[in-house]
N, C-alpha and C positions, 0 to 999 in steps of 0.2 A: 357589657361583654364579659363581666366577671365570671359568669357561669361557664362560658366557653373557655376562658383562660384557665380555669381550674381543671379542665379536661383536655388540655392541649394535645396530649398523646392519643386522644380518642376521637377528635373532631374529624369531620369529613375533609379529606385532603382535596383541595380544589386548585384549578388554574383559572382565574378570572379572564374572560375575553371581552374586551371593551370595543364595541362597534362605533367607530368614529369617522365613518365615511360619508355621512349625510351632508347636504348643502343648506338645510335650514331656511329654505326660501320663504316660508310663511312668516318669518320675522324680518323680511325686507322692510326698510333699507339698511338696517343695522347688520343683519346677517346676509352674506352673499357667498357665492361659490368660492371666491378667493380667500374668504375668512368667515367660515360658517359659524352657526350659533354655538356649537360645542366649544369653540375657542373663546367665546365672549364671556365677560363677567357681569352678572346681573345682581347677585347677592353674595354676601359673606367674604368678599375679597378674593375669591377663587373662581376661575372659569368653570363652566359646567363639566368639562373634561376632568379638571382637577378635582372637583367635588366628587365625581364618580370614582376616581382612583382612591381618594381619601375614605370613601364609603367602605372600602374593603381592606384598607391598609392595616387595621388592627386585628384582622382575622388570624387566629393562631395557626402557626405552621405555614403561612403563606410565604413562598420563596420566589415566585416569579409570576408576572401577569403579561398578557398579550394585548396589544392594541391593533385593530385592523383599521387602516386608514388609507387614503389615497397617496400616491406618489407626490402629488402636488403639495400636500400639507405636511410632509414628513418632518421637515425641520421645525415647523411651528409646533407640531405635536411634541416632538422631542424636547424642544425648549421649555414647554410648559411642564412636562414630566420632570425635567432636571431641576426646575424651580422648587419642586416639592422636597428635594433632598431626601429621597426615600432610602431605606436600608435593605431593599430587595431588588432583584433584577427585573428587567422588562425587555420585551422585543416588540418591534413594529412590523406587522405583516402588511406589506405594501401592495395595494391593488393598482395596476396601471389603468384599469377601467372598472367602474362601479358595476357590480352584478347583483346587488341586493343582498339580503341577509343569509339566505340558504347557502350560496356558494362561499360567502365570507366565513361562516361558522364551519363549513366543511373544510376550508383551508386551515383554520385553526385546529380542528380535530385531527387532521392528518399530521400537522406539525407537532402537537403534543405527544402523539403516539410515536412519531419518529424520534423525538428527543427524550423520550422516557420521562416526561414531566407528569405531575399528578393528572390523571386522565378524566377527572370529573370537572366539567366545564360550567362555570357560572357566567351566563351571557348577559351583558349589560349594555344599554345604550348610553353613549357619552353625552347625550343632550337632555337628560331628564333631571327633574328636581324631586328630592325625597327628604322627608323628616323622619325622626326616630330610626336612625340607621342601625342602631344596636338591635332593635327588634327585627329588622330585616335580616341581619346576619344570623340571628338566632333561628329564624325560620329556615335558613339554608341548612343549618345543622340538624334541625328537627326532621328534615326530609331525607336524612342520610339513608335510612333503611330502604326507601323506595327507589332512590337513585341506584343503590347497589343491586336492586332487582331489575334494572334496565328500564325503568319508567322515565318518560320525558315529562318534566314538570315545568309548567308555566305559572307565572305569578299574576293573580287577578286582584284588581283594586275595587273596593266597594264604591260604587258611583255616588257622588255627592249631589249630582244634578243631571238632568237630561243633556247629554253631550253628543253632538253629531260628528265630532272629529275623531272619535275612538271606535275601534272594533270592540265587540263584546263577547264574553264567554258565558254560556249557560251551564251552571253546575248540575251535577246529578247527585249520586249517593255520597254522603259524608263517610270518610274512612276513619281518620283519627286526627286529633288536633285541628289544624286548619286545612287539612287536605281533603279534596273532593274528586270524584270522577268528573269527567267532562261529558256533557250531553251534546253540546254543539258549539261551534264558533259562528258568529254572525258578523256581517260586514257593517261598516259605518251606516247607521240608520238615519232616517229623516227625524225631525224633531218629535213628531207625534209618536213614532215607534219608540224613540228613546224614552219618552214619558211612560210608555207601557212597560219598558224594561225596568225602569225605576220602581214602578208599582209592584212588579212581579217579585222583586227581591232575590231572585235566583240568577240574576245577570250581573256580571262584573266587567269592569273595563279591562281590556287586554293590554297589559303593561309592556309587553315585548321583552320581558325579563324571563330567562329560562335557566334550568338546572338539569343536567343529564351527563352521562358518561360519553366520552368521545366515540367509543365503539358503538354504543347503543344508537347514538345519533346517525352515524354513518350507516349502520344496518338499516335503519328506517328510511334514510335517504336512498339507499340502494333499492329498497323495496318499492318506494313510491315515486322516486324520480331518478331512475337509473342513469338518465342522460346527464344530470348534474353530478351525480356521484362519480361517473366514469371520467367526465371532463376534469373535475377537480383532482381526482386521484392521479391522472396523468400529469397535470400541472404540478402536483405536489412532489413528483419525482425530480423536479428541477429546482428545489429550494437552494438559494445561495445566500450566504451570510456576509453582510457588510457592516461590521460593528453591531449596532442595535437594529439595523435594518435587515429584514428578510424579504427576498424577492422570489417570484416564480417566473417562468418563461412567459413573456407577454403574449405571444401568438397562441400558446396553448390555453392560457386563462381566458383570452378573448373569445374563444370558441364556446365557453361555458354559457348555458342559458341563464337568463336573469330571472330570479324568482325570490319571493320572501320565504322565510322559514315557516310562517303560518300556512301559506298556500301550499308549499311543497310537502310539508310533513304534518304539522299539528292538526290540520283540518281533516286529514286522512287516517292518521294513526289511531290504533286501538290501545296504544300504550301511553296515552297522554293523561296527566293529572293536573289539577289546579290547586295551588296553595293560596290561601286568602292573605293578601298583604294589607293589613289594617293600619295604614299610615297615610299621612298627607303626601300625595304623589301627583306629579304632572309631567306630561311630556313636552310642555312649553311649546305646543304646536301652533300658537297664535298669540297675538298681542293681548287678547282678552285673557288667555290662560296665564300669561306672565303677570298681568294686572292682579290676578287673584292671589299671588304669593308675595307681592311687593308690599312694603310698609306704606301706610296711607295716613293722610292728615285727617282732621276732624270732619271734613266734607267728603271723605272717601276718595280723595285724589291721590294717585301715585305719581310723584314728581321726581324726575331724575335730571340732574344737571342744572343749568342756569335758567330757571323757570319762575315766572311771577304770574299768579292767578288771582282773579277777583270774581266772586260769585260763580265758581265752577264746582261741579259736583260729579263724582264718579268717573273722573277722567284719568287716563294714563298719558302723561306728557313727558317726553324724553328729549332733552337737548344734548347734542353731542359737541357742537362747536360754536353756538351763539345763543344769545338771549331769546327765549320764547315768552311772550306775554299773551295771556288768554283771558277773556272776559265772557261770562255768561254761558259757558258751555256745560252740557250735561251728557255724560256717558260717551265721550269722544276719546279717540286716540290720536295723538300727534307725535310723530317720531321724526326728528331732524338729524341729518348728518351734513357734512360739509358740501355734498353734491346732490342731495335729494331731501324732500320733505313728504311724508305720508300723513294724510288726514282722512280718518275713516271712523264711522260709528263703532263703538265697542262691540255691538251685537253683530257686526258684519266683517270682523277681522279675518275670517276664513277666506274672504274674497280678495285678499291681497294678491293671490295667485293670478287673478284675471288682469290686474294692472301689470304684473310681472310678465305675463304672456305678451301683452302689447309692447312692452319695452324690448323683449327678445325679438319680436317680429320686426321691430324698427332697428334692430342691431345696436341698441343703446348700451354702451359700456357699463352704465349704472346698474344694469341687470345682473352683472356678474362680478365686477371688481369695484373696490373702493378707490376714491381719490387718495385716501391714506393707504399706503402699502405697508403691510406688516412683514417683518423679517425676524429670524431667530434672535437677532441682536437688538430688536426694538421696532421702530417704524420710521417712515419718512412721509412728509407732506410735500407735494409739488405746488409751489407758490406761483410760478410763472414759467412759460416755455415758449420758444420760438424756433425758427428753422435752425439757428446755430447757437442756441443757449437753453439751459434748463436751470431753474433756481429751486432748490429744495431745502427744507429744514429737517435735519436728521435728529432723531431722539434715540440715544444709545444707552441701553440698560447698564447698570453697574456690573463690572466684571466681564462685559461682553466686547467682542471685536468684530469688525468686518473682515472678510477674507482678503488675503493679499492678492492684488490684481494690478493690471496696467492697462492703458489705453494707447492705441496707435494714433488716433485722430483728434483727441480732445485733451484739453487741460482742465484741471480742477482747482478752484480756489476755496479754501475753508476758513471761516471765521467762527471762533468759539463764542457762543452766546452765553452758555452757562456750563459750569463744571470744568474739569481738567482733561485735556486730550493728550494721549501719547500717540504721536505721528511717526510712522516708520516709512522712510524714503530710501529705497535700496538698502544700503548698510548703515544709514544715518537714522538716529532716533531723536525726535524733537518733542519737548513738553510745551504745550500751549495752554495758557490760562485764559479766562474770559477776556474778550475784546482783543485777543491776539489772533493773528492769521498767518497762513502760509499758502504757497502755490505749488501744485504738482504738475510739472510739464508732461507732455506725451512721452511714452516709452520708459517711464520711471515706475518701478514696482513700488506700491504704496499700500498702507493699511492704517485704519483708525482704530485705536484701542481705548477703552474706558477701564482703567485699572483702579478706579476709585469705588466707593460705595454710594455715590450720588449719580443721578442721571446726567448724561452729557448731551448738550444740544449744540449742533453745528449748523451754520448756514453754508450751504454748498452751492457754488456756481460752476456749472459745467459749460464750457464753450469750445466750439470747434466745428469742423466741416461735416463731421459724421457723429451722431449721438446715439445710434442704435445699439441694441444689446450685443450685436456681433462685433462691436468695438471693445468688448471686455474680454481680457485674456487672463487666465489663472496660471501663473508660472508653476512649473514643477518644484516641489520643495527640495 
């Protein structure tokens, strides 16, 4: 990035907009609606969302970025951002209902214009993998002149193989550098058609990454999808600020049609250009795609977690909670969580959606939520439950705390398994070491805090006549 750093006063001023509202169902059972793939960590020690943020963090002159995400995930997203300890601001634009990328970007465009932020938007998906990120950000700068002429630029990736899970872009005339006119967009092809695209060499994978000015985008949206433009414009008059959270009126935003940015604008606009993104890139849209980027052993197996294999070749095996032993498998995928196991040939991982549809039809909770429940402070596992008791193991991150609350109908017993707990009971503070315990009767305000730099693990036993979420009260501070 040194070339950009030398020209910090002249670089294209941008506001990155990270779209983090997806559910990542094709990576079930690890990714689910309650904790989707953008929040998961597969490589490098950072989640996909965190990797996306770090991708743009060194861009000169960056002062603020936006994340568009669901109301449901707001605290999880915020916690992951805070873990990065960034030195610039951010806001979360919250969607009460998912409306796909065209309305989400329109919401962000209206926001930056209202707040007088840099009005050139770099649109990124929070669930993609990319290498050579410095090259990517240099391409952003190289496109400055065309962005300033109100062109809408999309990034195309040179296809490495026939891929049926991506849309494609056919390029036209070369302009300069890596910029091309767009001849057409094409939908996800069958395998034979994808082979033809590879042979043609004028077709590129559609990455879903965009660069344009907020006003140019809104102008094109008004031209091609006035219904979306008007609905979002009205909703954007109701922006309310709650710390880092930005909301709009739920009823107004719900009226907005649901459509992707590609369908709504890029496939119709005469102002679109493509810039060639010559890096290793993946949208991680299947277990097979994830396998491609993972480290492998000598037999080309990608093994994650507690896995033992013998005479296996080309497999992706992921253990989340127990030992997996595999013998004599070729090109298979096995993914285990504490409540589900997926076994599927690597060549058919796009068909995970058919299994998920069956689970949804049967109203199985495994289709949407994990047995492990993630919270901004960490997570908990439910070990056992009955009509009048729940037993959980809490894992509380260093420096994190549960919210102060009380119960009317249940008591809680806490046993520290590892770490040091700071327990607040009404006006009393107790320090508990490993193997020490305390009880919280009903009607007592209480809080667990981890004020150390080590994980805190607590065995929690809730017991009482009523254990529902409506028995949790948050007293006024």
